C-alpha positions as CSV (number, residue, x, y, z in Angstrom):
1,M,125.0,59.2,100.9
2,S,124.2,59.9,104.5
3,A,121.8,62.5,105.6
4,P,123.3,65.9,106.3
5,V,123.0,67.7,109.6
6,I,121.4,71.1,109.2
7,G,122.1,73.4,112.2
8,I,119.2,75.6,113.2
9,A,119.3,78.7,115.4
10,R,116.3,80.9,116.2
11,V,116.8,84.6,115.5
12,A,116.2,87.3,118.1
13,G,112.6,88.0,118.5
14,A,111.3,84.7,117.1
15,D,108.5,83.0,119.0
16,P,110.0,79.9,120.6
17,D,106.5,78.2,120.6
18,V,106.5,78.0,116.8
19,P,107.9,74.6,115.8
20,L,111.1,74.5,113.8
21,P,110.9,72.7,110.4
22,S,109.6,69.1,110.7
23,Y,108.6,66.3,108.4
24,E,104.9,65.7,108.9
25,S,104.7,62.1,107.6
26,A,107.1,59.2,107.3
27,G,107.4,59.6,103.6
28,A,107.6,63.4,103.4
29,A,110.4,64.7,101.2
30,G,109.9,68.2,102.5
31,A,109.9,69.6,106.0
32,D,107.1,72.1,106.7
33,V,108.2,75.6,107.7
34,R,106.0,78.0,109.6
35,A,105.4,81.7,109.7
36,N,107.2,83.2,112.7
37,F,106.4,86.9,112.9
38,P,108.2,89.2,115.3
39,E,106.2,90.3,118.3
40,N,104.9,93.5,116.7
41,L,103.4,91.5,113.8
42,R,102.1,88.3,115.6
43,E,98.6,89.1,114.4
44,G,99.8,87.9,110.9
45,V,99.3,89.6,107.5
46,V,96.6,89.6,104.8
47,L,97.8,89.1,101.2
48,A,95.5,90.7,98.7
49,P,95.0,88.9,95.4
50,G,98.2,89.4,93.4
51,A,100.2,90.6,96.4
52,R,103.4,89.1,97.8
53,A,105.2,89.4,101.1
54,L,108.4,88.2,102.7
55,I,107.2,86.0,105.6
56,P,109.8,85.5,108.4
57,A,110.5,81.9,109.5
58,G,112.2,82.9,112.7
59,F,115.4,80.9,112.3
60,A,118.7,80.7,110.4
61,M,120.5,77.6,109.2
62,E,123.9,76.2,108.9
63,I,123.9,74.0,105.8
64,P,126.9,71.8,105.1
65,E,129.0,72.5,102.0
66,R,127.8,70.7,98.8
67,W,124.2,70.8,100.0
68,E,121.4,73.3,99.5
69,V,117.9,73.7,101.0
70,Q,115.2,74.3,98.5
71,V,112.1,76.2,99.5
72,R,108.9,75.0,97.8
73,P,105.2,75.7,97.9
74,R,102.7,73.6,99.8
75,S,100.4,71.9,97.3
76,G,97.3,72.2,99.5
77,L,97.7,76.0,99.8
78,A,98.3,76.3,96.1
79,L,95.2,74.3,95.1
80,K,92.8,75.6,97.7
81,Y,93.8,79.3,97.9
82,G,96.2,80.0,95.0
83,I,99.1,80.6,97.5
84,T,102.5,80.0,95.9
85,L,106.1,81.0,96.1
86,P,107.0,83.1,93.0
87,N,110.7,82.0,93.0
88,A,110.0,78.3,93.6
89,P,112.1,76.5,94.2
90,G,114.1,79.1,96.1
91,T,117.6,78.0,97.0
92,I,119.3,78.6,100.3
93,D,123.1,78.3,99.8
94,S,125.4,76.6,102.2
95,D,127.2,79.9,103.0
96,Y,124.1,81.9,103.9
97,R,123.6,82.4,107.6
98,G,120.8,85.0,107.7
99,E,117.1,84.5,108.7
100,L,115.1,82.4,106.4
101,G,112.4,84.5,104.7
102,I,109.7,82.9,102.5
103,I,108.4,85.0,99.5
104,V,104.7,84.2,99.5
105,M,102.4,85.3,96.7
106,N,98.6,85.2,96.5
107,A,97.8,84.0,93.0
108,G,94.2,83.4,94.1
109,T,91.1,85.6,93.7
110,E,90.4,86.2,97.4
111,P,92.5,87.8,100.2
112,F,94.5,85.3,102.2
113,F,95.4,85.6,105.8
114,V,98.9,84.4,106.8
115,E,98.6,83.4,110.4
116,H,101.5,83.4,112.9
117,G,102.6,79.8,113.2
118,A,100.9,78.6,109.9
119,R,102.7,76.1,107.7
120,I,103.6,78.2,104.6
121,A,106.2,76.3,102.7
122,Q,108.3,73.2,102.7
123,L,112.1,72.7,102.8
124,V,113.8,70.0,100.7
125,V,117.4,69.3,101.3
126,A,119.5,68.3,98.2
127,P,123.1,67.7,97.3
128,T,124.8,70.2,94.9
129,V,127.4,69.7,92.2
130,R,129.6,72.5,91.1
131,A,130.2,72.5,87.3
132,V,133.0,73.8,85.3
133,F,131.7,76.2,82.6
134,E,134.0,75.8,79.6
135,P,133.9,78.3,76.7
136,R,133.7,76.6,73.3
137,A,133.5,77.9,69.7
138,R,131.0,75.2,68.7
139,L,128.6,72.9,70.6
140,G,127.7,69.3,69.7
141,E,124.6,68.7,67.6
142,T,121.4,67.1,68.9
143,A,118.1,66.1,67.3
144,R,116.3,68.9,69.1
145,G,118.9,71.6,68.3
146,A,118.0,75.1,69.4
147,G,114.3,74.4,69.7
148,G,112.8,75.6,73.0
149,F,109.7,77.1,74.6
150,G,107.3,74.4,73.5
151,S,109.1,73.1,70.5
152,T,108.7,69.5,71.5
153,G,104.9,69.7,71.6
154,I,102.2,69.8,74.3
155,G,102.6,66.3,75.7
156,R,100.4,64.2,73.3
157,S,102.2,61.2,72.0
158,G,102.8,61.7,68.3
159,G,100.5,64.7,68.3
160,E,101.2,68.1,66.7
161,D,101.8,71.3,68.7
162,V,98.6,73.3,68.5
163,S,100.0,76.5,69.9
C-alpha cells in the first residue's frame, strides 16, 4: 500500500511561521502537530490541573477516502507533565475539512502552559475499512463469552484476578 497524500491548507489567521506537521525522526510513526493560536491568543494558554482546552493547529486537511488521521498524545508530555488527550486516539475522517483542533487535558498536579508553536500531539495516518453490520438472532460462542472489563485477569500468566 503506497503512502497517501494528505493535502494541508493553513486557515485564516494562522501563523505561517509555525511548522506544519512533520516527522521528527526517521522511524517516527506520528507527525508532530503544533499549537497555532490566532493572533489575539499568541501568548498561549495556561491549563489548570484537571482543565482541558481546544488548542487550534492552524490548518485543515484533505484526507483521501479510506484513510483517517488519528490524533494521539505525546508520551513525553504525558510522563513529565500529565498532559494528555482525553479522546485519544481522536479520529479525523476523510470528509472533514475544518480546522484541526486538539483537545488537550492537564491530568497533572501543576498548571501547564501551552505555548504558541509548541508540539502538543502527534498525527498517525491509518487506512480504514468499512464494515457491514449484520443483525443476527444469535452470535457464535467463544471461550471468553460475555466476560469483559477485566474478566481475563490482570496480566499475570496463570494468575488469578485480584480485583
